[in-house]
C-alpha positions, 0 to 999 in steps of 0.5 A, spaced: 499 499 499 502 506 498 502 512 503 496 516 503 498 523 504 493 529 504 497 535 502 493 542 503 496 549 501 498 553 495 499 553 488 504 558 485 507 559 478 514 561 479 518 566 474 525 565 475 531 569 473 538 566 474 543 572 475 550 573 477 549 577 483 542 580 487 540 587 485 541 592 490 535 597 492 534 601 485 539 597 481 538 594 475 542 588 473 542 583 467 540 576 468 542 570 464 536 565 464 529 566 465 524 560 466 517 559 468 516 553 472 510 551 477 511 552 484 508 554 491 510 550 497 503 546 497 504 544 490 511 543 491 511 538 497 505 534 494 509 533 487 515 531 491 511 526 495 508 523 489 514 522 485 517 518 491 511 513 491 506 516 495 498 516 494 497 524 494 491 528 495 492 535 493 487 541 495 488 548 493 485 554 490 487 557 483 484 562 479 480 561 472 486 564 468 492 560 464 496 559 470 491 556 474 489 551 468 496 549 467 497 548 474 491 543 474 494 540 468 501 539 471 498 536 477 494 530 473 501 529 469 504 528 476 499 523 478 496 527 484 488 526 486 486 533 484 478 532 485 478 537 491 482 543 487 478 549 487 478 555 481 475 562 483 474 568 478 475 572 484 482 572 484 488 570 480 492 564 481 498 565 485 505 567 482 512 568 485 518 572 482 524 568 484 532 571 483 537 565 483 544 568 484 551 564 481 551 561 488 544 558 488 542 562 493 535 565 492 530 571 493 523 570 493 517 575 492 510 572 492 503 574 490 498 569 493 492 571 489 487 565 490 491 561 495 489 566 500 481 565 499 482 557 501 477 557 506 475 552 511 468 552 508 471 550 501 473 543 505 468 538 505 469 532 510 470 527 504 477 530 503 480 527 510 477 520 508 482 514 508 488 519 509 494 517 513 498 523 514 496 531 513 501 536 511 500 543 511 504 550 510 503 557 511 501 560 504 494 559 505 489 563 511 491 561 518 484 560 520 483 555 515 490 552 518 487 552 525 480 549 522 484 543 518 488 542 525 482 541 529 478 537 524 485 532 524 485 532 531 478 530 532 479 524 526 486 522 529 490 524 523 497 526 525 498 533 522 505 535 519 506 543 519 512 546 515 511 553 518 513 557 512 513 562 510 514 563 518 509 567 522 507 567 530 502 561 531 497 560 536 499 555 542 492 552 540 494 550 533 501 548 535 499 543 541 495 540 535 501 538 531 505 531 531 511 534 527 513 541 525 519 542 520 522 549 521 528 552 518 533 556 522 530 563 520 523 560 521 525 556 528 528 563 531 522 567 529 517 562 532 521 560 538 526 567 539 532 562 539 537 561 533 539 554 532 546 555 531 549 550 536 546 543 538 545 546 545 540 552 542 537 547 537 535 542 543 532 549 547 528 551 541 526 544 540 524 544 547 520 550 546 516 546 541 515 540 545 513 545 551 507 547 546 505 540 545 509 538 539 512 531 540 516 531 534 521 536 531 525 537 525 529 543 524 532 543 517 539 546 517 541 547 509 548 544 507 548 542 515 543 537 514 537 536 519 536 536 527 531 531 529 528 531 536 523 527 540 523 522 546 528 518 542 532 522 539 536 529 539 541 529 534 543 531 527 542 528 521 547 530 516 546 533 509 549 529 502 554 534 500 553 536 493 554 543 489 548 547 489 545 550 483 538 552 485 536 552 492 529 554 491 524 548 493 530 544 497 525 544 504 519 543 500 522 536 497 525 535 504 518 535 507 514 531 501 520 526 502 519 526 510 512 525 510 512 520 505 517 516 509 514 516 515 507 514 512 510 508 509 512 506 516 520 508 516 523 510 523 525 517 524 533 516 522 531 513 516 526 518 514 530 523 515 536 520 511 531 519 505 529 526 505 536 529 506 538 525 500 531 527 496 533 534 498 540 534 496 538 532 489 533 537 488 538 543 489 543 540 483 537 542 478 533 548 476 526 549 478 521 548 484 517 542 482 521 540 476 527 539 481 523 533 485 527 527 484 523 520 483 523 514 487 528 510 483 533 516 484 533 514 491 534 507 491 
């Protein structure tokens, strides 16, 4: 049986320009390559999980425009269940402007559009049927996130929250999370602690544990991930690669770790598997297009 994962989140179209260096305020620089790719944290994570063998139901809201139409066609090609994706004429589909420099680092500005119109009233009860794990991010309204977490807690479905882009979160929301997966910046914003040493990583993880979250994975970029729960407090190293584009590295990690956990892998194996998937993704341009397939990780 494939892992049955529900991803509720954002769908964007990424407009990517590669350039040697980021422009300073008021400066124009000449870029090298322009790419238009499907993106959005929710969609990226859904596609990553599907490519790694999970049975993925994706819920999002897109505009009735060319971007929304292309996104839907892309999701179907990736094998996602798109039965619950909504289209609206009231808002355009989400877009993101992404600049990637010669070191593979990125700067991103998102115009959320229809993503911020995904309401709890759009989510029918049947969305949650026959699901092993639910994966969420923060590119849809917080009210909707809170509704989903409450609903899943009632149904005894474990929720994984990738708190990106980071905003302060209500204690009631945090207490309903099974696993949280912030990066270093998000960890500092949510806990007030910069996870720059093993001691600080543990302090930040204990902050989350004190809010009721039993499992914490802090992603550390090229340094791997820090795993904390009742069994573990350790760093799982990253796979060393030369990065080309880090745009969706965290999304690929999240899609992979949720797939591995839903398949019954233990925590260390799940993190190792997800680090491998993420490492492959940063050697490629694009967001969803950089997600590796199951065969590449065997």
